[in-house]
C-alpha positions in Angstrom: -132.7 271.8 86.4 -130.0 270.0 88.0 -129.6 272.5 91.1 -133.4 271.8 91.7 -133.1 268.0 91.4 -130.4 268.0 93.9 -132.1 270.4 96.4 -135.1 268.2 96.4 -132.6 264.9 96.7 -131.1 266.8 99.9 -134.8 267.7 101.3 -135.8 264.0 100.9 -132.5 263.0 102.6 -133.0 265.2 105.4 -136.7 264.0 105.9 -135.5 260.5 105.6 -132.7 261.2 108.2 -135.6 262.9 110.6 -137.6 260.0 110.1 -135.2 257.5 110.8 -134.1 259.2 113.9 -137.8 259.6 115.3 -138.3 255.9 114.6 -135.1 254.9 116.4 -136.4 257.2 119.3 -139.7 255.4 119.6 -138.0 252.0 119.5 -135.6 253.2 122.4 -138.7 254.3 124.3 -140.4 251.0 123.5 -137.3 248.9 124.5 -137.0 251.0 127.8 -140.8 250.6 128.9 -140.1 246.5 128.1 -137.2 246.5 130.0 -138.7 248.4 133.1 -141.7 245.9 132.9 -139.8 243.3 133.0 -137.8 244.3 135.7 -140.7 244.8 137.7 -142.1 241.3 137.1 -138.8 239.8 137.9 -138.7 241.8 141.3 -142.6 240.8 142.0 -141.3 236.8 141.4 -138.2 237.2 143.6 -140.4 239.1 146.6 -143.0 236.2 146.2 -140.1 233.4 146.3 -138.4 235.0 149.1 -141.3 235.1 151.3 -141.7 231.2 150.8 -138.1 230.8 152.5 -137.5 229.6 156.0 -135.3 230.8 158.4 -132.9 228.1 157.8 -133.0 228.6 154.1 -132.1 232.2 154.6 -129.3 231.0 156.9 -127.6 228.8 154.1 -128.0 232.0 151.7 -126.3 234.3 154.1 -123.6 231.8 155.2 -120.2 233.4 154.8 -118.2 230.4 155.6 -119.8 227.8 152.7 -118.4 228.3 149.3 -121.1 229.2 146.4 -121.3 225.5 145.3 -121.8 224.6 149.1 -124.6 227.0 149.5 -126.4 226.0 146.1 -126.2 222.3 147.0 -127.3 222.9 150.7 -130.2 225.6 149.6 -131.7 223.5 146.8 -131.7 220.4 148.8 -133.6 222.2 151.3 -136.5 223.5 148.6 -140.1 222.0 149.0 -141.9 221.0 145.9 -143.7 224.5 145.8 -140.4 226.3 146.0 -138.9 224.2 143.2 -141.9 224.8 140.9 -141.5 228.7 141.4 -137.9 228.5 140.8 -138.6 226.5 137.3 -141.1 229.3 136.3 -138.9 232.0 137.4 -136.1 230.6 135.2 -138.3 230.1 132.3 -139.6 233.5 132.7 -136.2 235.1 132.7 -135.2 233.1 129.5 -138.5 233.9 127.7 -137.7 237.7 128.6 -134.0 237.1 127.5 -135.3 236.0 124.1 -137.7 238.5 123.8 -135.2 241.2 124.3 -132.8 239.7 121.9 -135.6 239.1 119.3 -136.9 242.5 119.4 -133.8 244.5 119.5 -132.2 245.7 116.0 -129.2 243.9 116.9 -130.9 240.8 117.9 -129.5 238.6 115.2 -126.2 239.9 115.9 -126.3 239.2 119.7 -127.4 235.7 118.9 -124.5 235.0 116.5 -122.2 236.4 118.8 -123.4 234.4 122.3 -123.4 231.2 119.7 -119.8 232.0 119.0 -118.9 232.8 122.5 -120.7 229.3 123.6 -118.9 227.5 120.9 -115.6 228.5 121.8 -116.1 228.4 125.7 -116.5 224.6 125.3 -112.7 224.0 125.3 -111.9 226.8 127.9 -111.7 226.7 131.5 -113.5 229.5 133.4 -112.1 232.5 134.9 -110.7 232.5 138.8 -113.9 232.1 140.3 -114.8 229.0 138.2 -111.2 227.4 139.1 -109.6 228.2 135.6 -106.4 230.3 135.0 
């Protein structure tokens, strides 16, 4: 009788493990699909924005003699209202997509906690070489 119970328990555990594995695989497929869709959306938005740039604006972005901050300042100063609006929408979309990924992944809560922890600890530190630190 105990042997039969052990066998039933093993069978149930194997079935549960198989179901969990299938569920995990389905989630991974869904996540990959969502990421692919988001990547396509970002690329479309990027191309739409890029098509509005003037030759002067492209020149600013491709300038090898300017620092990153100089390029940013010059580029942002050269944007018209429509381009600024497009950038705001793009940034909002990226933030929304990032939050969706964090919220929908099994490790979403852990990722949020880690990001909050890093944010809290980075307030008193300087950045890396690129940001003038160390």
